[in-house]
MIMAR-377070 format. One record per residue: x, y, z of N, C-alpha, C in turn; residue in three letters. Coordinates in steps of 0.05 Angstrom, whole numbers, plus 5000, padded with zeros to 4 digits. Atoms other than C-alpha are relative to their C-alpha. Layout:
BEGIN
XYZXYZXYZala/...
This chain:
BEGIN
502249794990499750005006502450244998met/499049765004502050734978499650095033ser/500149964983504351025042500250395002thr/499749725003504351785013496750095009glu/502149904990499352255044497850154974glu/502249935032492752465001498550285018ser/502349864991487653025012498050054980ser/502449965018481253224984500550124981trp/499449885017483753694950501149904969ser/498050245013488553174907496649814984asp/502650145006481352814899497850124983leu/502949805013476653414874500950174981leu/497949795020482253784828499749914975ser/498950185027483653694758498449874984gly/501450135023481953144709498049765031lys/501250114983479752734782497350125011asn/502650044989474553154799497149974980ala/502650115021469953014734499349715008ala/500350345005471352274747498149955029arg/500750164978469852294823496450084998ser/503649944999462952674804498149744982ile/501650215022461252144749499749635021ala/500750254984462551554805498350055020leu/501549964987459651914856496750024995ser/503050005007453352074828498349704984gly/500950245003452051364806498049855025gly/500550024979451851204874496950175015val/502149904998447151724893497650024990ala/503450075016441651624841499749815011leu/501050274987441550874869498950145030his/501349954963441051184947497950144997ala/502749784993436351754930497549804986ile/503150175006431251224893499149815028asn/500350184983432250734954498550145024ile/501849824981430051355003497150054985tyr/502550005012424151524953498649765008ile/501450205003422050834954498849905035ala/500350024965423050735035497250225012thr/500749834988419751395046495949984987thr/501850005018413451284996498349745006ile/502050274995411350555012497950005022leu/502750094990406850615065498050164990pro/502449905021402451115016499649784974ser/500250135025403650554962497949815013val/502150114984400450065011497750055007val/502749885011394850475017497849974983lys/501550015023393150494955499949774984glu/500650315016394549804923500649845021ile/500550214981395049404987503249794993gly/497050245000401248854999501650055023gly/497749904971402849045074501149745004leu/498550264987404348265085503049914979asp/498549995015408748355021502950245005leu/497849794996413149015048503149985003tyr/496450045002419948735061500849954972ala/498950105026419148434990501950224992trp/499449765019420349124962503550034997asn/497450045003427249174988500949754998thr/499150245009428448464986501249924968thr/499649895022427748494918501750084982leu/498749775010430449044895503449935009phe/498350044992436148854933501949744991val/500150295012436748074904501450064978val/499249885023436948424839502350124998ala/498249784998442248934858502749785000ser/497150234992447348284876500349844972ile/499150135027446047994805500850154983leu/498549835016447248664770502550045017gly/497249984988453548754816501449834988ser/498350245009456148034799500949994964ala/500449915022455248274728502250144985leu/498249744999459848864731502649984987thr/497250035013466248584712500349964968ala/501050225022463648164651499450234978lys/502049805014459448794624503250165000val/497649855003465849224640501449994981leu/497650105016470448834606499750034970gln/501050065028466148744545499750204981arg/500649825015463349444532501750265014thr/499249774987467149884572498750225013gly/501349814988465850484625497250064992pro/501849755018462050934576496449764999arg/502150185001456950334556499249895015val/501450124965456349984630498950174999ser/501249774980454150634658497050004985tyr/502549985019449250674594498249845008ala/501350224998446949944607498250055020ile/501250014982446150034673497450215013ala/502149795010441950704674497749924988ala/501550035006437450434628498549845003leu/502050254978435049774669499250205017phe/500949924972434350274725497350194988phe/502349925018429850744682497949884995leu/502750275006425450114658499349985024ala/500949994974424650084730498250075013gly/501749884997422050604746497350064990ser/501450055019417550644695497549825010phe/501750154991414250034717498250055030ile/501149984978413450244788498850235003cys/502049705001410150934770497349934988ala/502250035008404650584738498749665006leu/501150194994403749934773497449945018ala/503649974989396749764793500349845023pro/500750134985398149264844502649915009ser/498450054980403549064891501649754983met/498650145015406048474847501550114976pro/498849805017407448944793501750145010val/499149834990410249374835503149835012met/497550194990415548834856501649884976leu/498449985020417548704789501450194994val/498349715002418549464774502049995018gly/497449914981423749494836501849764993arg/497850295001427048784818501350164974ser/499149795022428349204749501650145000val/498849764996430449774781502549825016gln/497850214981434749274832502750004979gly/497750115013438949024771500950234992leu/498449875000439849644749502150155008gly/498549904980442549994806501749885007gly/497450204984446449404833502550014975gly/498049985015450549454764501350275004leu/499049774997450950214770501749985031met/499349994964452550144847503049884994phe/496950174998458649674834501750104980ala/498349935024461049964770501750315018leu/499149704982462450654822502349835009cys/498250184986466550114862502549994991tyr/498450185012469949784813502250254984ser/497749745007473050454784501750185009met/498049814974475850764840502549854991ile/496750105009482550284822500949984976gln/499449975031481250414751501950304997leu/500049715007481251174750501750165020val/498349884978485151334823502049925011phe/497450084982492051264853499249825029glu/500950074979492150834908500550125029glu/499849854982493551384957497750195005arg/503149915005486351624937497749795004leu/502150185002483051014943498050025031trp/502049974983480251125025498250244994pro/501649725003478151845007497549984985arg/502050105025474751544940497949875008ala/501050204983471651034984497250225018met/501449824978469151575033496950084977ala/502349815017465852064975498349804986leu/502150255013462651464939497949965021val/501950034979460051265000498050205008ser/501349794986458651935031497350114980gly/502849855005452652014977498949935008met/502650084990447751635019499750245014trp/501049674972448452345068499050094974gly/501249825018446752694999497049884996ile/502950135007440952184987498350135028ala/501550024986438652265054498650355005thr/501349775002437153025040497750054971leu/502049985028434152884971497749865002ile/502550145010430352244971498050075020gly/502150024977426352305034497750184996pro/500049735015424953055001498149904983ala/501550075031422052774934497349775017ile/502350254992418352124965498250195026gly/501449774982415052645025499150084986gly/500849805012413453114983497349874980ile/501750095018409652674931497849845014phe/502150164979406652204991498650195003ala/502349804981402952875021497950074979glu/501249915021401353014954497649794988met/501950195014397452324940500649964971asp/499350025025401952314883503049834997ala/496950155001407551774900500649924969trp/499950085019407251484826502150204989arg/498449835013410352164805503350005015ala/497250044986416652024857501549884980ala/497150235016419051484812499850204973phe/499449855022418051914748501250195007gly/498149814993421852414777502549914995ala/497750175001427751934769500850084973leu/499450095029427451884694501850224991val/497649835017430752644672502149995017pro/497250034982435552504725502149884993val/498150255010437751844697501150074977thr/498649915019437652154629503050135001leu/497549845001442652684647503049875014ala/497550134990446852244685501649764977tyr/498850165028447951744620501950264982ile/497949725016450352414585501650075014leu/497149944993456052554637501449825005leu/497450184994459151914644500749904976thr/499150025028458951844564502550164993ser/497849785005463252484565501950015016asn/498049954973467752384631501349774999val/498050214996469551734629500949834980leu/498850015028474751344587498149804987pro/500750175015473050904531500549655005lys/500350295000473450114526503049974998arg/497350125006480949874545499849744977asp/499650195013482549424488501749795004met/497850134994487849114520499549785025asn/500750064971484248954586499949604997gln/500050285008484448184594497649855010pro/502350095003478347754589499249935031pro/501550074973474047624651499349764993val/500850355007473146874662496350005010gly/502550115002466046524674498550185024arg/502049994977460146804717499549775010leu/500450254987459746384779497249945006pro/503150074996451946254765499249805019leu/500850224978451245664813500150125028leu/499649824976453846174871498850225000gln/502149794998448846714851498249855002leu/502850125001443246244843499949925033phe/499950084961444745984917498950185007leu/500149784982445246624948497250164992leu/502649905008438846884911497949855019ala/501750344987435546224940499750075027ala/498550024975438246315003498050295015ala/501449804994435546985011496150074997val/502450045015428746884977498549845016leu/501350244977427346275028498450155025ser/500849854974427346725087497450134999val/502349795000423247205053496949864993cys/503050165005418146655030498649935027ala/501250074973417846455098498250155014gly/500649824978416947085132495750094984ser/502649965013409947175082497549895024ala/501550124976407046705140499950105033ser/498949924963406046935214500249725014ser/500250214987405846165232503049954991leu/496850024993413446035263500249734984pro/499050275004413345325229501250084972thr/499149875024413645735161502350144997trp/497749794995419146195187501649805001asn/497950164997423045625213501649834976leu/498750205019423545255153501050144979leu/498349815018425045865110503350035012gly/496949934985431646015158501049784993ile/497750295004433445245153500549934973gly/498850035038432745225072502450245002leu/498849845014436545875074503249905013cys/497550094988442045625128501149724977leu/499250275013442844935082500950174974leu/498849945025443545345017502850155002leu/496849914999448745745044501949835008val/497750264996452545135066501749904977phe/498450105030453044894995501050194985phe/498049745022454845634968502250045008leu/498049994992460245595013501749814993val/498450255011462344894999500750014979arg/499149945024462345044925501850234992his/497749725005465545674928503249935007glu/496750054993471645304961501249904983ser/499250255025472344774910500050044970ser/499650045029471045174842501950194995thr/498149765011475645604799498750274995leu/500849745003470146044779498650105023thr/500949854972468846444844498550264997arg/501949704999463847004865501950145018leu/498749844984468847244919502349944993leu/496950024996477247284926500149715008pro/499250244989480646634939499550055022lys/499349984970480246355011497750205019asp/501749784996474746915027498549895027ala/502250114980469446465065502249775016leu/498850134988475246095101500150205030arg/500749854984474046215170502650105018leu/497349864986481746355191501150214983asn/498649885018483346845138499650305009thr/501049704996483047625139498050114989pro/502849915025477847695075497249945020leu/502850064988473247305119499450145021cys/500449774971474047745186498150294992ala/501249775000472948345139497249974996leu/502450095016467448045099496650055023tyr/502150074978463347855165500150255016ala/499949804989465448455198498050274980thr/500949855019461948875136496649925006met/502150035000455948465133498949985021gly/501849944977453748445207498750295004leu/500849664991453449205219498250004976leu/502649915018449249255146497249855011val/501950194986445248705179497750165015ile/500749904982443949115239497850314987gly/501349845000441949705200497849994976met/501750145023437049365149497250055019thr/502550014986431749475209499150344993ser/501249755011431050185172497649944986glu/502550015026425949945117497450055014ile/502050004988420249905173499350265018phe/499749674992422150655206497550134992val/501249865005418551005169496649895002pro/502950074987411550535179499750095031tyr/499849954970413450595252499450225011phe/500949764988413751345260498150104987leu/503249915005407051475218499049815016gln/502150064989402850935254500750045032thr/500050064963406050955326500450255012leu/499249735001408351655323498550264985his/501049785011403752065282501650134977gly/498049805019408952355234499149944975gln/500049925031408152595161501649884980thr/498749985020410652265099503150045005pro/497149785012416252785088502049965032leu/498550034969418152785172501149715003ile/498750334998418852005173501849914986ser/497650045017423151995115502250105003gly/497849904983427752475147500949835021tyr/498450084981428552195204501149674999leu/497750295014429851435177502350074996ala/496849915004434951745141501950095010ala/497249914977438952005201501349725004leu/498550164999441751275201502150084980met/497649975018445851455134500750275004ala/498449764996446752155155502349955018ala/498450104982450451875209502049874995gly/498050195011453951375167501750204983trp/499549865015455551935119502150185018thr/498649864981458352355180502949915010leu/497450114991462751865213501949914974ser/498050135024466051605143501350294993glu/498449805010467552305121502150115027val/498149924978470952485192502549794998met/497050284992475551795198500949914977ser/498450125038477251735118502550045000ser/497049915003484052075136501949935020gly/498550204975485651645198502649844992trp/497650125007491451235194501049815031arg/499150324977493950545237499050045029glu/500950064976491550715312497150064995arg/501950055008486351075297498749844978gly/501150185016483950645234499149715023val/500050214986484550065281497650085026arg/502049874983479950465340497050034987arg/502749995011474250595293498949784992ala/501350335013473649865257498949905032ile/500850184977473149615335497150165011ile/502349864980467650245363498249974986ser/502349965014463250155302498149845017gly/502350184995459249545325498950175033pro/501049934986458449875389497850215000val/501549685001455850525372497549844985phe/502450145006451250025330497849905027val/501750124980448749635388498850165023leu/501349874985447650205432497750184989val/502049905021443050495378497449884999gly/501350174996439449935373497549955021leu/502050044972437549835445498850234996ile/502349824997435050455447497350014990ile/502650035010430350395394498749795005leu/502050354992427949675420498650185032ala/502049894967426350135485497950224996val/502249725015422750805449498449984982thr/502749995016419450595385498849885006thr/503450114999413850155412498250125011pro/501249854990411650695450498250224989phe/500649805018406551155419500650315018asn/499649704989409151875424498450205004ser/501849835007403552255399501550284986gly/499049775019408052665362502450225018gly/498249804981411352905430503249924993asp/497350015005419153035414502149945024trp/498050114969421152835487501149664993ala/499850265001419852145462501749944965leu/500249995030421752225389503350094997leu/496449905005429252565401501649795017thr/497950285011432251955427499649744982pro/500450145028429151575368501950134980ile/497949855019433352035325502549885006cys/497850094985439251955374500849814989ile/499850294995439051265364500249904966ala/499949995036437351305282503850064995leu/498049855005443651715286502849815005thr/498150194984448151235331500249794980leu/499350235007447250695285501849974967val/497949905034449751025212502150045018gly/497150054991455251205254501749884997phe/497650255000458050605274500849894974gly/499250195022457250285208501950224980ile/497549815015461450925179502050005004gly/497849934983465851005226503349934994ile/498150165008470350425201499749884974gly/500550135030466950325131502050074978trp/497449915012472850645095502449884990pro/497850174993478250275123498849654999his/500850375012474449525115499750054977leu/499849985034473449705042502450064997leu/497850035018479949885031501949795010thr/497850234992483249315067498849804988arg/501250205021479148845029501650004970val/498249935020482849144969503250005006leu/497650054995489549085005500949785000gln/498850344994490048375028498849824973val/501050275024486248054960502949994989ala/497750035019491547764918499850204982ser/500949795024493048124857498849924976ala/501250145021490147654810496750035002glu/502649994988483847764851498950275004asp/500649684991483448504847497150124992gln/502849975012477348504802497649975019asp/501750134977473848054850499650145018ser/499949874979475248384905499050225005ala/501049795003472949064877496849965006ala/502650034999466248774860499049825026ser/501350114959465348314934498850235010ser/500849824986465148944964496850054998ile/502549965007458349094935498049715005thr/500750295003456348314922499350075046thr/500650084969457748225007497750295014val/501449684985453748955023497549884993gln/501750055006448448764984498249745010leu/501050214993447048065006499749975028phe/500149974975447848305071496950145005ala/502749804998442148845061497349815002thr/501850215007437748285027498949845026ala/500950234972438047755085499150165020leu/501449844978436648355137497550104990gly/503649904999430348575105498749744993ala/501650294990428747825100499249955028ala/499750094967430247685171498050235011leu/501549774989426448395187496949924992ala/502750085009420048195150498949795014gly/500750234986419747585184499750025030met/499949814974420447875253497650155004ile/502449754998415848405238496249815005ala/502850145004410447945211499249855026asn/500750184978410847415265499250125025met/500349834975411047975320496350165004ala/501849785003404048285293499550144982gly/499049795020405948715237497349974983leu/502050075034399948435180498050115009asn/502249974995394248665219499950395004asp/499849785000393949415199499150225017pro/502549864976388749665246500549935033ser/500150084970392249345310502350105004asn/497149934987397549845343501049835015ala/498350124984399349395393501549854977glu/498050075008401548945340502250124983gly/498349825016405149475306502850045018thr/498449964980408749665373501549805011ala/498850224999409948975386502749904975asn/497150145021414148815320502450195000ala/497649874995417949435328501449945030ala/497750034985420349205392500949764998arg/497650244994423048485378501250084969trp/497549975029425548755309502350115010leu/496949834994430349225339501349805023phe/498450164980431548785402501549704987ala/499150285008433048155365502550144979leu/498149895018437848575309502550035016phe/497649904982442348765372501649724994thr/498450164994444948065358502750064979ile/498349915032448048335288502450145014ala/497149874997453148795325501449955023pro/498250104978454848395383501949784986ile/497850275010457447835333502150224983leu/498849835014460548445290502750065023ala/498649934984464048665348502849775008leu/498450245006468247935356501550074974val/498350065027470447945277500950264997thr/498349715003471848795282502349965019ala/497650064990477148555332501349834984val/498350155016479848055288500950214975arg/499649705029478848655227502850135011ser/497749834992483149085267502349914999ala/498050155000488448635277502149984978arg/499350195017490148525203501850204991ile/497349825006496948775183499449934965arg/500350095031494848935103503049924987pro/497650135008502648875087501249765002asp/499150224996503348285113497949794989leu/502050115006496548005097500049944965ala/499449955028498448145018502149864994ala/498050114999504347815023500249704996ala/
């Protein structure tokens, strides 16, 4: 790893400035869409129904995003950066149209899946391009900038979704993404480099692993559609079985989804991926926050959207703050992250179930808790991501870059499926039952504390990794 110091001016000046805008813009568009959908989803359910499929909106979107991210290396190699971004944006645009016209929740889920495919490809392209267009000394700041676009999304996404929801025009919220997407295609076609004809060919896609990964998440989601514990347990059991086969096949095949030995428990990459995944799972409880705030605390779609986005705001704040830290600061950031997440989820489990009637004396600790969860993820995030690239072997650099998105999205999809299962079992399915909704909030946040507790163990291992020795 380069030990040369870097500054934000190095990243945001000269030719790097235009490239930074292009890469961060893709993540911003993807993230803004997520917050629009999260904010307007309670309004969508009121009009077209499908409360029992609430979590499926996130799960199917993210599962499709995983498939899109897995295609990144092959699409990038065959078409080059400009055409790759155009393909991703066009899928994203088509999905937005379907969502805007959806007459029922099943059709909405189709649109969300198409959106997810394009969004996942666009999201992963942004991370993959970092190591292609920037010097290694700029990687941590570039990672922070790209990931920091979630902070921009917290300002724009809930505003767009909330305003349209309060106007009873949630369909127009998806339509508003169309001109922005077209402008983004124009930007990337002028700023990013053309196809490199000398780039080495990319290997075959790990189709079996992708199938097992998607099936594992969907099995939990399918089980969550029922409030009967038997079906939920069957869904979890099938998920564990499919993950077992995934790990077994990934360890023995030459066509891998992740870098070599990434799933071996004693390797640095496994510790890094586990920490990343567990932290993200802890955050996926966010998908129900707007519904809880509107149902239990009487907040408008606009306000509830902004309050839910506090997690991403906390993530962005801590990530930008810690991106320039080195050595001991990096180790402290990685270890302290799960502690912040744990504290935030405990506060949410205690405060969210109680109907505040809009009283900010109770809403304030909820806001603090949401911020803490995001803060805990962001404080070590750029360093976890950078270490993945540093410890991966030279021949695994492409798969290491795309694996960042794959792991993050898999954790998001699995967390959303588990959140849906817990909420439905706890009584969320009956929209007229306020006690069921309160019970769902209590159990959801309480059980999700398990994720940061486990992450604290893997974070200690991750903090001890010496990138210079691990890569040797």
